[in-house]
C-alpha positions as CSV (number, residue, x, y, z in Angstrom):
1,M,42.8,-16.2,-35.9
2,T,40.2,-16.9,-33.2
3,A,36.5,-16.2,-33.5
4,S,36.7,-13.4,-30.9
5,T,39.3,-11.5,-33.0
6,A,37.7,-12.1,-36.4
7,P,35.2,-9.2,-36.1
8,L,38.0,-6.7,-35.1
9,V,40.1,-7.8,-38.1
10,D,37.1,-7.6,-40.5
11,H,36.2,-4.2,-39.1
12,R,39.8,-2.8,-39.6
13,Q,39.9,-4.2,-43.1
14,G,36.6,-2.6,-43.9
15,V,37.9,0.8,-42.5
16,L,41.0,0.5,-44.7
17,V,39.1,-0.4,-47.9
18,A,36.4,2.3,-47.3
19,T,39.1,5.0,-46.7
20,L,41.1,4.1,-49.7
21,G,37.9,4.0,-51.9
22,V,36.8,7.4,-50.7
23,L,40.2,8.9,-51.1
24,V,40.2,7.9,-54.8
25,L,36.6,9.1,-55.1
26,S,37.5,12.5,-53.7
27,F,39.0,13.6,-57.1
28,D,35.6,13.0,-58.8
29,A,34.3,16.6,-58.6
30,L,37.6,18.0,-59.8
31,L,37.7,15.8,-62.8
32,V,34.1,16.7,-63.7
33,R,35.2,20.3,-63.6
34,L,38.3,19.8,-65.7
35,V,36.3,18.0,-68.4
36,G,34.4,21.2,-68.9
37,A,31.5,19.6,-70.8
38,S,27.7,19.3,-70.4
39,P,26.6,16.8,-67.7
40,Y,25.1,14.6,-70.3
41,D,28.3,14.4,-72.3
42,I,30.2,13.6,-69.1
43,G,27.6,11.1,-68.0
44,F,27.6,9.3,-71.4
45,W,31.4,9.0,-71.7
46,R,32.0,8.3,-68.0
47,G,29.5,5.5,-68.0
48,A,30.7,4.1,-71.4
49,L,34.3,4.1,-70.4
50,V,33.6,2.5,-66.9
51,F,31.7,-0.3,-68.7
52,V,34.5,-0.9,-71.2
53,S,37.4,-0.7,-68.5
54,M,35.7,-3.0,-66.0
55,T,34.5,-5.5,-68.6
56,T,38.0,-5.6,-70.2
57,F,39.6,-6.1,-66.9
58,M,37.3,-8.9,-66.0
59,V,37.9,-10.7,-69.3
60,V,41.7,-10.3,-69.1
61,T,41.9,-11.4,-65.5
62,G,39.6,-14.5,-66.1
63,R,36.7,-13.1,-63.9
64,V,34.1,-12.9,-66.6
65,Q,32.3,-15.7,-64.8
66,Q,31.3,-13.2,-62.2
67,F,28.5,-12.0,-64.5
68,R,26.9,-15.4,-64.0
69,V,27.1,-15.0,-60.3
70,F,25.7,-11.5,-60.6
71,A,22.7,-12.8,-62.7
72,A,22.1,-15.5,-60.1
73,H,21.1,-12.7,-57.5
74,G,18.2,-11.8,-59.8
75,V,16.1,-8.7,-59.4
76,A,18.0,-7.4,-56.4
77,A,21.3,-7.2,-58.4
78,L,19.5,-5.3,-61.1
79,I,18.0,-2.8,-58.7
80,I,21.5,-2.1,-57.2
81,T,23.0,-1.7,-60.6
82,L,20.2,0.6,-61.7
83,L,20.6,2.7,-58.6
84,Y,24.3,3.1,-59.0
85,G,23.9,4.0,-62.6
86,I,21.4,6.8,-61.7
87,N,23.5,7.9,-58.8
88,T,26.4,8.6,-61.2
89,G,24.3,10.8,-63.4
90,L,22.8,12.6,-60.4
91,F,26.3,13.4,-59.1
92,V,27.3,15.0,-62.4
93,L,24.1,16.9,-62.6
94,S,24.4,18.3,-59.1
95,I,28.0,19.4,-59.6
96,N,26.9,21.4,-62.7
97,H,24.2,23.2,-60.8
98,T,25.8,24.0,-57.5
99,S,29.3,24.4,-56.0
100,V,31.5,21.3,-55.4
101,A,31.5,22.1,-51.7
102,N,27.7,22.2,-51.5
103,A,27.2,19.0,-53.5
104,V,29.6,16.8,-51.5
105,V,28.5,18.2,-48.1
106,V,24.8,17.5,-48.9
107,L,25.9,14.0,-50.2
108,A,27.2,13.3,-46.7
109,S,23.6,13.0,-45.6
110,S,23.6,9.5,-47.2
111,S,24.5,8.2,-43.8
112,F,21.1,9.1,-42.4
113,F,19.3,7.3,-45.2
114,A,21.6,4.2,-45.0
115,A,20.8,4.0,-41.3
116,L,17.1,4.3,-42.0
117,F,17.1,1.7,-44.8
118,S,19.3,-0.7,-42.7
119,W,16.8,-0.4,-39.9
120,L,13.7,-0.9,-42.2
121,L,15.0,-3.5,-44.6
122,L,17.8,-5.4,-42.7
123,R,16.5,-5.0,-39.2
124,E,20.1,-4.0,-38.2
125,T,20.6,-2.5,-34.8
126,I,22.2,0.9,-35.3
127,P,24.5,2.0,-32.4
128,L,23.7,5.2,-30.5
129,R,26.9,6.8,-31.6
130,T,26.0,6.3,-35.3
131,W,22.6,8.0,-34.7
132,V,24.3,10.8,-32.9
133,A,26.8,11.2,-35.8
134,I,23.9,11.2,-38.3
135,V,22.1,14.0,-36.4
136,V,25.2,16.1,-36.4
137,A,25.8,15.4,-40.0
138,M,22.3,16.4,-40.9
139,A,22.6,19.6,-39.0
140,G,25.6,20.4,-41.1
141,V,23.6,19.7,-44.3
142,L,20.9,22.2,-43.1
143,I,23.6,24.8,-42.6
144,V,24.7,24.3,-46.3
145,F,21.1,24.5,-47.5
146,A,20.7,27.8,-45.6
147,G,23.5,29.3,-47.6
148,S,21.8,28.4,-50.8
149,L,18.4,29.9,-50.1
150,G,17.5,32.5,-52.7
151,M,20.2,31.4,-55.0
152,D,20.4,29.3,-58.2
153,Q,22.3,26.6,-56.3
154,W,19.2,25.2,-54.7
155,L,18.6,22.9,-57.6
156,G,22.0,21.3,-57.4
157,D,21.6,20.9,-53.7
158,A,18.3,19.2,-54.2
159,L,19.8,16.8,-56.7
160,A,22.6,16.0,-54.3
161,L,20.0,15.3,-51.5
162,L,18.2,12.8,-53.9
163,L,21.5,11.2,-54.6
164,A,22.2,10.9,-50.9
165,M,18.9,9.0,-50.5
166,L,19.6,6.6,-53.3
167,M,23.2,6.1,-52.2
168,G,22.0,5.1,-48.7
169,L,19.5,2.7,-50.3
170,M,22.1,1.2,-52.5
171,L,24.7,0.7,-49.7
172,T,22.0,-1.0,-47.7
173,L,21.1,-3.4,-50.5
174,L,24.8,-4.2,-51.0
175,R,25.0,-5.0,-47.2
176,R,22.0,-7.3,-47.8
177,L,23.9,-9.2,-50.5
178,P,27.4,-9.5,-49.3
179,N,28.3,-12.2,-51.9
180,L,27.2,-10.1,-54.9
181,P,30.3,-9.6,-57.1
182,K,31.1,-5.9,-57.2
183,M,32.8,-5.7,-60.7
184,P,29.8,-6.6,-62.7
185,V,27.7,-4.0,-60.7
186,V,30.2,-1.3,-61.6
187,A,30.5,-2.3,-65.2
188,L,26.8,-2.6,-65.9
189,S,26.0,0.6,-63.9
190,G,28.2,2.4,-66.3
191,L,26.2,1.2,-69.2
192,V,23.0,2.4,-67.4
193,T,24.5,5.9,-66.9
194,S,25.6,6.0,-70.6
195,L,22.2,4.9,-71.9
196,L,20.4,7.4,-69.6
197,C,22.5,10.3,-71.0
198,V,22.9,9.4,-74.7
199,G,19.7,11.1,-75.9
200,F,20.8,14.4,-74.5
201,A,24.5,14.2,-75.3
202,E,26.8,15.4,-78.1
203,P,29.6,13.0,-77.3
204,L,31.7,13.7,-80.5
205,A,31.9,17.5,-80.0
206,L,34.4,17.7,-77.1
207,S,37.9,19.0,-77.0
208,A,41.0,16.8,-76.9
209,A,41.7,17.8,-73.2
210,S,38.1,16.9,-72.3
211,Y,38.6,13.4,-73.7
212,G,41.8,13.0,-71.7
213,W,40.2,13.8,-68.4
214,L,37.2,11.6,-69.2
215,A,39.7,8.7,-69.8
216,V,41.3,9.3,-66.4
217,M,37.9,9.4,-64.8
218,G,36.3,6.4,-66.6
219,L,39.1,4.1,-67.0
220,L,41.0,4.5,-63.6
221,Q,39.4,6.7,-61.0
222,M,35.8,5.7,-60.9
223,P,36.2,1.9,-61.4
224,T,38.7,1.7,-58.6
225,A,36.7,3.8,-56.2
226,S,33.5,2.1,-56.9
227,V,34.9,-1.4,-56.3
228,L,36.6,-0.4,-53.1
229,I,33.6,1.3,-51.6
230,M,31.2,-1.6,-52.6
231,T,33.7,-4.1,-51.1
232,A,33.7,-2.2,-47.8
233,T,29.9,-3.1,-47.3
234,R,31.0,-6.7,-46.9
235,Y,32.8,-5.8,-43.6
236,L,31.0,-2.7,-42.3
237,P,27.3,-1.7,-41.8
238,A,25.9,0.5,-44.6
239,P,25.5,3.6,-42.3
240,E,29.2,3.3,-41.3
241,V,30.3,3.0,-45.0
242,S,28.3,6.0,-45.9
243,L,29.9,7.9,-43.1
244,F,33.3,7.4,-44.8
245,L,31.9,9.2,-47.8
246,L,32.3,12.3,-45.6
247,I,36.0,12.2,-46.3
248,E,35.1,13.4,-49.8
249,T,33.3,16.3,-48.1
250,L,36.6,17.6,-47.0
251,L,38.9,16.6,-49.9
252,G,36.6,17.2,-52.8
253,P,36.3,21.0,-52.4
254,V,40.0,21.2,-51.4
255,W,41.2,19.6,-54.7
256,V,38.9,22.0,-56.7
257,W,40.1,25.0,-54.7
258,L,43.7,24.2,-55.1
259,V,43.5,23.6,-58.9
260,L,40.7,25.8,-60.0
261,S,40.4,28.3,-57.1
262,E,36.6,27.7,-56.6
263,A,35.8,29.4,-53.3
264,I,34.0,27.7,-50.3
265,S,31.3,29.8,-48.7
266,P,31.4,30.3,-45.0
267,L,28.1,28.4,-44.3
268,T,29.5,25.5,-46.4
269,F,32.7,25.6,-44.4
270,F,30.9,25.5,-41.0
271,G,28.6,22.8,-42.2
272,G,31.5,20.7,-43.3
273,V,33.3,21.1,-40.0
274,A,30.2,19.7,-38.2
275,I,30.0,16.7,-40.6
276,L,33.7,15.9,-40.5
277,G,33.8,16.2,-36.7
278,A,31.0,13.7,-36.6
279,I,32.8,11.1,-38.7
280,F,36.1,11.5,-36.9
281,V,34.5,10.9,-33.4
282,H,32.3,8.1,-34.7
283,S,35.2,6.3,-36.4
284,W,37.4,6.6,-33.4
285,L,34.7,5.1,-31.1
286,S,34.0,2.4,-33.8
287,L,37.6,1.3,-33.8
288,R,37.7,1.0,-30.1
289,K,34.6,-1.2,-29.9
290,P,33.8,-2.5,-33.5
291,E,32.4,-5.8,-32.4
292,T,29.3,-4.2,-31.0
293,D,28.4,-2.9,-34.5
294,L,28.7,-6.1,-36.4
295,V,25.2,-7.5,-35.9
296,A,24.6,-10.0,-38.6
297,P,21.6,-9.0,-40.7
298,T,18.7,-11.5,-41.0
299,D,17.3,-12.4,-44.4
300,P,14.1,-10.3,-44.7
301,P,12.7,-9.9,-48.2
302,L,13.8,-7.0,-50.1
């Protein structure tokens, strides 16, 4: 492989990893709905099971030494882990206070915050097409918020917006630390989520079906999606990775509608169309000229 083709290969690998990760993640809202428990019970078990599953996998596969590499990254690694643990709890809370469609559409605005933080912290040059896609995506988010005015859903929408901000920051920090091992981050962030929720949870009062769905979520779906999405930041700028989260904007509500018949409001639909159109055009242009996006970040202090 020549030096001139390496950026193209890396970009395509990043696109594939990000797409697979978000595809797995898109079942998240449906699983939260199927558990049918309080957000604190879900957060406790989800975090605990992610911690157990990832730690066990690392021990069995001989990767436990990655915890030492994680510790070597110091405070920055701890900040990323704390952010991801908080993000998990915020997602569950937002889903319980608004519709799935609203939550995932608002979460799509993480691309705006990832671009802002990448510019501020990493001094990365953000391509014009990314900024245009962000503006269109934010317009879609405003349309969704307009549909929630005067309704009880505003709290869930606000929590989703806070989640988008923290997700953008987390992706940017991951971009800043490309060699940070992702598995310890996922494992320890699960422990953070569990500890944040334990004081409000009644974890032993759930139904057998709820425990089954929690096992699928915590042992398989979330660990797989998390590692894939975090790995994508090694190959793609944080704003572009966050744009791939818009795939969940389409698929998340679709899975819930197909299984549970949860309706999608007209304003949420039109906002989602705007956002998905932005990511389609942006991704198509990026695949044509990816090398212009891969500006190596400098090493400014975090």
